[in-house]
N, C-alpha and C positions, 0 to 999 in steps of 0.2 A: 566432399567428405564426410563421412556419417559420424556425428557426435554421441559417445555413449554415456548414459546416466546410470546411476545405481542408487540405493537406499543408502542414507546416512548410517543406518544401523546394521548393513550387509552389504558386501561388495560382490556377493555370489552372482546375482542374477542382473544382467546389464539390459537397458533398453536404450532405444534411439530418442532424441529429443522429442520427435513427434509421438512416440508411445508414452513419454513422460508427461507431456504435456496433455494428452487425451486422459491418462490416469489420474493426474493432479497429484496423488499421493501414493506412495509406495506400498505394495500389499500388507508389509509388515509395520505400517504406521510411520514409517521414516519419510524423510523427504529426499527428493532427488537432486543429486549431485553429480559434477562431471569433475574427473581426477585431472583433465586436461586444462582446467581452468588457468590461466597464465601462461601456460607454453607458448603462446602465440600473441605475443604483445601487439596492440594496435599501433599503426603508424600516427604518432602524435602530431607530426607537422601536417600529415595529410588531414587529420581530423581539424585542425585549426584553420584549414585552407577551405573548408567546405560547411554547408550549412545543416540544419538539424535531420532533414530526410536523407541526405547521404550517410550522414553518421548513424542514423538508426539502421540503414542497410548494413553497414559495416559491422556494427555489435551484432546485430541479430543473426548475420552470416557466421560471424564467430562463433559465438555461443550455441546456435542452434545449426550445427553443419549438416545435417540432412536436409533441410531445406534447399532447394535450389534458388539461384540469383534471382531468377524471375520469379519464384513464388514470394521470396521475401520482399522485393520490390512492389509486387503488387498489394501485398499486406502493409507496406509502408504507405503507399499513395492511398490508400483507403482509410487507414487508420488516423492519419494527420494531414485531412484535407478541409473542405469548407466548414466543418463543424466545429473548427477552432475560430477564435476571434482575432488571431493574430498569426501572419504567416511564419512568425519565429517560433511558434508553438509554447516555448517555455523561454519568455525572455528574462534577461538579466538587468536589474535595475538599480541605481544606488541606493543605499541605506546608510546614510550617515558615512563613516569612513568603511563601511561593510558594505555587501551586496545582498540583494534580495533575488532569489530566484523563483520566479512566478510560475507555479505549476499549476494553476487553476484555470487556464484561459480555455478548457474543452467544454464540451455538452453539459457536464453536470457540475462544472466549477470546483473540482476538487482533483488532486494530482493523481488519482487514482484512473481518470481517464487516460493517462499516457500509457498505461498497461491495457485497460479493460476496452478501450478502442482497438487494440491490437490483439488481444487474446482470442476473440470469437473468429477473426480471420486466420489466425494460425492453427485454431483446432479444425476450421473447415479444410484447409489445405490438408493436415494430418489425415482427416477422415477418407479424403480422395474420393468422395462419392460414393463410398463403399455400402450407404444404405443404413448404417449404425445410427441408431438414435441414442443422443446423449441428454442427461438432466444435469444441469449445472447446479449445485447445491452449496450456498455460501452463506457465511455468517457474517454480520457486518456491525461495526461500532458507529457506523453513520455513512461514511462516504462509500464504502465499497459496494453497497447494497445498490444505490442508485446507478453507479457507473456499470456494474453487472448487468442490471436490467436494461439500460439504455444500449450497452453493446451487444447483447444478445437477443434483445426484443427483435422477432420476426426472422430471426435466423433458422433456415430450413433444417429440418431434422433435430433442433437443438430445443430444450425448454431450460428455464432458469427458475430456481426458487431460491428465495432470500429470507432469510431470518434474521430479526434486530430485536435488541433488548427492549422490552416495553417500557415506555416512560422515560427512556434514557438515551434519547437522541433529540437533537434540537427540532424545533417545529417544522421548520423547512426542510430538513433531512428527512423528516417522517413524510411530509407532503410530496417530496420527490419520489418515495418510493410507493405510498399509497394510492396515487394517482397514475401510477405507470399503466398505459395501455398495452394491449397485445394478447394474442390467444395463447402465447406460450410461456407466460410468465405466472409466477405465484409468489405473493407475499405474505408473510406471518409474524406477528409481534411475539415475543417469548417470554413469559414471566420468569425474570431473572437477569442475569448480567450479560455481557459480550462472552465472557470466557466460559459461562453455561452454554450460550449457545454454539461457541466454537468448540467446545468439548464434546457436545453431543453430535455435532457434525463430523467430528473426526470418530466418534463411534458408529455412526451411520455408515460410514466408508468403509469400517471394519465390519459390518453385520453381514456375515455370508449367506446367511438365511433370505436378507432382503436383498442381496446381490443376485442370488438364484432366483428368486421370483421374479425379478426386474428382466434378468436375461431370458427367462422365459417368454417375455414380451419383446424381445429384442433391444433393452435398453440399459444402459450403462450410465453409472455416476462419475463426475468429474467436478473438479473445484476451480472456482474463481479467485478463491483467497491466494494470499502471497505465498502460501505453500506449495502453489503451483509454478514450475519454473517459467511458466510461458507468461505469468504475471511478474516476475523477477527480472528477466531479460531484458524487456524493453524500459524499464526504470534505468538501467545503466547508460542508456543514451544520454539522459539530461545532465548526467556529471560530465561527461566528454564534452557535451554541447556547452555547458556553462564554462568550462575551462576555455574552449574556443571562443567565446565571447570575450573573456578575459584578455586573452591573447590580442584579439582584433581591437580592443579598447587600448591597448598597451599598458593596461593594468599589470600584467605580468609577463614576463619574456618566456618563451617556449623552454619547459623543463624546470621552471620555478615551481615550487609546491604551492599548495593551496590547501586550507583548512574548510570543512565543511560542517556547519552545524544543523542536527537535523530532529525535528519533533517525531518521537516513535512510540509506539506501543507494541505493535506485533513485530517490531524488528526488520521487516522487510524493507522498508524505504532506504535506512541506513545502511543495511546488508548490500543493496544495489552499489552504493558507493565503496564498498569493501570489494566488490566484484571489479569494479572500475579500477581500483588500485591494483589490483591482481593483474588486469589487463595492460597495465602501464601508464595509468594517470598518475601524475605527480601528488599525491595526496599526503599533507603532513599529518593531519588528525581528523579523525571523525569523531565529532560531539554528539553523544547521544543525550537528547533532551527529553526529560520526563516531567510529567504532572506529579499531582500528589499521590497518583498509583506508581510509586518510584521504585518498583522492584528490580528494574534495569540499573538504577544509580545504586542501589544497594550490592547488586550482582557485581558491578564492576569495580565497586570500591571493596568489598569484601571477597569474593570470590565463591560466595554462596548465593545460590538463587532459591529464594524463599517465597512461595505464592501463600503461604500461610498468614495472611495480613487482612484487615480491614478493606473492603473495597470503597472507594471514595467516588462518588458522582460529582464531576466537575463541569466547568464550563469550556473545556476542551475534550468533549465526549470522545471522539474518535481515538483517543489515547487511554481511555478507560480500560486498561486492560492489565490483567496479573499474570497471564501466562503467553508469553513472547514466543510463538511458535518457530519463527525464522532464527531463533537464536540457535537453534539445533544444527543449522548449516554452519554457522560460525564456528562452533564447537567442533565440528567434523574437520574444518580446513585447520584451525588452530592447533589442533592434535595430531596432525599429519594424517589425517585419515584413519583414525582409530576409531572403527566402528564399534568394536567391543566398548570401548569406554563410553562412546556415546549412547548405545543402547542402554547401559547401565544407568546413566545419568537420567535418561528419559523413563526408565523404569523406577528411579526412585521418586522423580518428580509426580509421576501417576499414582505411587503407592504410598510416599511418605510426604508430598507437598514439598520438598526440599531437596536439593543435592549441592554438593561441593567440589568445585573444579581443581585438579590438580595444579600446582603453582606454575609448572611449567607451561602449562597451557594458559593460565591468566597472564603471565608474562607476555606471551605472544600476543594476547589479545589486547594488553595495555600497550603494545608498541604501537597500535594504531588508534585505539578508541580511548576516549576521555567521556565524562558523564557531567551532568548537572540536573538539577530539578528546579520547578517553579510552582508554586501553590496558586490558588485562585487569586488571592490578594496580589501576589507579585505579577501575575498574568494580566491582570486589570491595570495595574500600574503602568506595565510596559506598554499595555495599549494606549494609554492617555498620554505617557511620554512620548511615545512614537510619534503620534499624530501633532502634539504641541510644540515637539522640537524638529521633527522632520517632516511634517507635512503630509505622511504616510499613514493610511489607514490598514490595519492587519487584523486578523482573525484570531481569535484564542490560541490555535495550535501554533502558529508563526510567533505569536507573543511568547510562548513558553520557550520556544529556540532562541528569540531574541535575548530574553532574559538571560538564559543560560550563556549565550554567545558573550554577553555584555560582562559576565563574570569571569570571562577566560583572559588570562595575562595576555596582551598581544605580544607576537613572536616575529613579527616582521613579515608573516605570509597575508596575503590577501585572504579574507574570510567570506564565506558564502553562507547565508541564512536561506534555508529551504522554506518556502512560503506553500503551505499545502491545501490551502482552501481560500475561497472568496470571503471577505469579511461579511458579505451580505448572506450568507448561510448561517450566520450567528448575529443577525442586526441587533437583538436584544440585548445580549451579552456585550457587544462591542459598545452601544450606546450608553449602557450601565456604566461601563469604564470610562467613557468620556463625560460622566457627570450628569447624564442626562435622567430623567424619571420615566419608567416604562410602565406603570401600574396601570392595568386595565387595556393594554395596548397588545394587540396580536403580532405575529411575524411579519405581516405585511405593513402594518402601521408602523411598526419599528424599521421596516426597510425604507420606508418613505422617509422619516425622520433623519435615517441616516444619510439619505441622498440630499437632503436639505442640509444637513450639517456640514457634510463634508465637501458638497459640491460635486460628488462623483455620481455615477450612474449604476443602479442595479442591474447586473446581468437580465437580459431578457429571459431567458430560461428559468430564473429564479422568480421574478416579478410576474410572469407569466402564469405561475402555479394557482395563482389566486382564482383564475376561472377553471381549474382543475376539479374533477368529480372525484371523490374517493371510491375507489372501486375494489379495494383491497382491505376489509376490516377484520381479519382472522386474528384471533389471538389464543395461543395455547401454553401448555406447560411444557417443560423440557421433555418430559416422557413422551409427548404425543409427536414430536418433532418427525419421527421416523415414519409415524403414519401419515403424517401431513405430507411428507416426500411421496410415498407411495401412491396417495391420494392425486397429488398433481401430476405424478407420471401417467396415471390413468386418465386424467382429463387431457392432458396435452397430448399424449399419443394414442389417441383413440384407434 
């Protein structure tokens, strides 16, 4: 069965899921959505009787209906194989009276691996050996970049260009990107914030003159950010799989509701939970956890989204975002598919930096979503308490979510805190939160110290970076990002 997608800003032109994944973003700047979402709920009893791989096949087969069963099966087999350090892929572990969903067991030690080990395979199938050349262009606040580089490196007919904010990612995150090998990869730091990077990437996609020049060389651009539905769909799997793990542990009975607390900046990770709810997962609440860049907290509280605020560099850098792109998809669904409203709101955001959502739409959003925030001091304190009281080491992003979840009044449901990265990606900040002095220590010295203190082992793919050679040292201003992409295409696709 073919699944059709269209822009959040217009329903006039429909594309298949394969076409949507290859394009990444709609021509009018909107995000691809499917009006059939939720028409075919998943068999919850069946999900609870199977493992991660079978659930991934079910989820992807439902959301991406024009992929054949054997195509989906091959993608799942390749994406969730030996590159994961546990056969469970995303194991659920106790966190006091709550649960921790560990999403960092993939090759780059971040939750982005769940989607970015899958997306290159989905794209390869969608291309069907037609000879098209695709340059993946993505902005990263820390984790997406390495996950995209790892997923797309060496993929025939595909290049990948990653932009990250200069000086605003952790040392380990930066090293993961700048040491990446591969003849089809390009990495560049940008003088500015993640929002500057993301905004310019969107402008690059809308640059028709650039698109025409690249088309003359047989090259098209696509995205690996969560604006691509091929990034979003795989993430739905771990919500269903987490529920199945709870059922198998007898923590919940089939049909009982569960609450998920999600650290988020670009709104993709928590939106996948909303997709899961529409597909029949019994979700009581989705709690949106923000750091000091609390634009989402203010939005869910007031109904006004206002990016005209100070940017804060925090110890949870992957959440240092003021423009949460995936929120546009939620606005579409919560407004019953009102493309005119979504288009108007996005125009206000671009032109004025602010928009206000009608009360009826906010009522629908608040029926599922709650919110909270944690500043750096609260984040550090949560890291310390979690270690001292529960003997669990968590990274700063997970700590934001745990702090927020701890402040939510228990309602009798089981509660799952999403853990989005290994603490070893942020060893210095974790050590400092645990009361250790890190003055004069580089990222690897901090990693070694955290191993000694906690009695845990750093993932080899992180500790092994100390032997890596920096091969990408480019830095540019925002205005030069388009030229960098064009140069990368010329180099990769000679």
